[in-house]
Structure formats: C-alpha cells, structure tokens
N, C-alpha and C positions, 0 to 999 in steps of 0.2 A: 485591472485589476487584476492582482497573482489568485492562484489558486494555490491551498496549502495542501501537502500529501498527510495524512495522520496514521498513516500505515505502523510508525514507530510503537506510538499510542495505545493503538487496537491491538496490534500482537501483543506488546507487553500485559496487555490488561487479559489477552487470555492465555498469557504464562508460558509462550512460544520464544525461543530463539531465532534467530535469524535461519541459520541453518537447516531450525526444523523445519519453517514455516518455508525456505525454498524445496525441500524434500517434497513437504505435501502439494506443493504447486507444481511441483516437476521442473522447476525453472532455477538457473543457477547463482549462487548465492550472491554474485556479482552483480546480476540483475535486481534482485531484491532490495540491495544495499543503494543502488543506481536510485531506485523508487524512495526506498526510505528518505533518502538525501537531496530529494529533489533534484535529482541530476539529470533523472530521463527526460529525453527531449517530449516523449510521449509514451500514452500508457495505452496499448492496444484496448478495446472493450472487452475482447475476449478474457484479456489477463485481469484487469475490474473486476469481468463478474468469478472468475478463479478466484479473487482475492476473497472476495463476498462473501462468496458460497464457502469457502473455507474458514474465517473467519467470522462466520456470521452477524453480517453487518451488510446495512445499507451500504450505496456509493456514495450519497449524501452523510456520510459519517467519517467516509475515506477521505472524500474530496470536499475542502471548506472552500470556500470565495472569499478571501480578505478582504476589506474594506479600507480603504488609504483615508486616510484622514486629510 
C-alpha cells in the first residue's frame, strides 16, 4: 500500500508558499518540492518532526496510507 504525503494540502491550508515553508524549515525549495510531489525516496524522521512542528500538524495528518481496492 502506498503512502500519500499531504504536505501541499496542509501547507496551503496554513497560507504558506513553498518558498516560505522552505525558509522556515531551513531546507532547499527543491527538497520541499520533492516531498510535496511524492518524489522523495525517503523522509528522515527529523525532517518529519520539523515539518509537523512548523505546520502545527501530526505525522498522521502528513502521511496517509492509501488503501488499494
């Protein structure tokens, strides 16, 4: 079962651009985009923690298991 990353939805709900989020996370814009577009092969736990603290969300809000029918 694939895992969907809902970074874009959460970021947009908070009214942040990708650039603003990247600056707050002290990450490159390219890395934020990779995570948003599902192109990241892995996301370190430290990065997940930083994203969740910055966006005031839980890891379960950010990562969702997609059930295949």
